C-alpha positions as CSV (number, residue, x, y, z in Angstrom):
1,M,0.0,0.0,0.0
2,D,1.4,3.4,-1.0
3,V,1.5,6.1,1.7
4,S,2.5,9.7,1.4
5,L,3.3,12.0,4.3
6,H,4.8,15.5,3.9
7,A,5.6,14.7,0.2
8,Q,7.6,11.7,1.4
9,E,6.3,8.5,-0.3
10,F,6.8,5.1,1.2
11,M,5.1,1.7,1.1
12,L,3.4,-0.5,3.7
13,K,4.6,-3.9,2.6
14,R,3.1,-7.3,3.7
15,D,5.6,-9.5,5.5
16,L,6.2,-12.6,3.5
17,L,6.5,-14.8,6.6
18,K,3.6,-13.4,8.6
19,S,1.0,-12.0,6.2
20,D,-0.7,-10.0,9.0
21,N,2.4,-8.0,9.6
22,H,3.2,-4.9,7.5
23,H,6.5,-3.2,7.5
24,F,7.7,0.1,6.1
25,D,10.7,2.4,5.9
26,Y,10.0,6.1,6.6
27,P,13.4,7.6,5.7
28,P,13.4,10.5,8.2
29,L,12.7,8.1,11.1
30,G,13.7,4.5,10.2
31,H,12.2,1.0,9.8
32,F,8.8,0.1,11.4
33,K,6.3,-2.7,11.5
34,W,2.6,-2.9,12.3
35,K,1.5,-6.3,13.6
36,P,-1.5,-7.7,15.5
37,D,-1.0,-7.7,19.3
38,A,0.2,-10.9,21.0
39,W,-3.4,-11.9,21.9
40,G,-4.5,-11.9,18.3
41,G,-7.2,-9.4,18.8
42,S,-8.2,-6.3,16.9
43,K,-5.3,-4.3,18.3
44,L,-2.3,-3.4,16.1
45,E,1.1,-2.7,17.6
46,L,3.8,-0.6,16.0
47,V,7.4,-1.7,16.7
48,D,10.7,-0.3,15.5
49,S,13.7,-2.2,14.1
50,E,14.8,-3.0,17.6
51,R,11.4,-4.6,18.4
52,R,10.4,-1.9,20.9
53,L,6.7,-1.2,21.2
54,L,6.1,2.3,20.1
55,A,2.4,2.6,19.7
56,R,-0.8,0.6,19.7
57,Y,-4.0,1.1,17.7
58,N,-7.3,-0.2,19.0
59,K,-10.6,-0.2,17.3
60,K,-13.0,-0.3,20.3
61,L,-16.5,-1.4,20.5
62,S,-18.4,0.3,23.4
63,L,-22.0,0.9,24.4
64,K,-21.8,4.2,22.5
65,G,-20.7,2.5,19.3
66,Q,-17.3,2.1,17.7
67,G,-14.3,4.2,18.7
68,Q,-10.7,4.3,17.9
69,Q,-7.7,4.8,20.2
70,I,-4.0,5.3,19.4
71,E,-1.6,5.0,22.3
72,V,1.9,6.2,21.9
73,F,4.4,4.8,24.3
74,V,7.6,6.8,23.4
75,Q,8.3,10.5,23.1
76,G,8.5,11.7,19.6
77,D,8.2,14.9,17.6
78,E,5.2,16.0,15.5
79,R,6.5,14.1,12.4
80,F,6.7,10.8,14.4
81,V,3.1,11.3,15.8
82,E,1.8,12.0,12.3
83,M,3.5,9.0,10.9
84,V,1.9,6.8,13.6
85,V,-1.6,8.2,13.0
86,V,-1.4,8.0,9.2
87,T,0.0,4.5,9.1
88,A,-2.4,3.2,11.8
89,L,-5.4,4.5,9.8
90,A,-3.9,3.1,6.5
91,M,-3.5,-0.3,8.2
92,R,-7.0,-0.3,9.6
93,H,-8.4,0.6,6.1
94,Y,-6.3,-2.1,4.5
95,I,-7.6,-4.7,7.0
96,E,-11.2,-3.7,6.5
97,V,-10.9,-3.9,2.7
98,E,-9.2,-7.3,3.0
99,N,-11.9,-8.6,5.3
100,K,-14.6,-7.6,2.9
101,D,-12.8,-9.3,0.0
102,I,-12.4,-12.5,2.1
103,K,-16.2,-12.4,2.9
104,K,-17.0,-12.0,-0.8
105,V,-14.9,-15.1,-1.6
106,T,-16.4,-17.2,1.1
107,D,-19.9,-16.2,0.1
108,V,-19.2,-17.3,-3.5
109,L,-17.7,-20.6,-2.3
110,D,-20.7,-21.2,0.0
111,A,-23.1,-20.5,-2.9
112,V,-21.1,-22.8,-5.3
113,S,-21.0,-25.6,-2.7
114,G,-24.6,-25.2,-1.8
115,C,-24.1,-24.4,1.9
């Protein structure tokens, strides 16, 4: 997935070994990876090249409806925070599109198999 931030273009690339992980190089700041949290839930965690947890994105369900929360665990400048927010939202969008595509395929397979 192509991402552009402050005229700096970079790609969120799917990890070949773990398809639910996506990594990217943001030249001003380094190499990063978004991955599902250790519990396999709807949370995404951002880690750096040293595997330090930098941020967590959580799409919450509450009595008031859906909400989103981004927690940042390290200090960073404005550019870092913008990178976290933009890539978290890009990842969430990518996952939602991917889930819709999977649902379409399973619906077709169910229809073909007569389930």
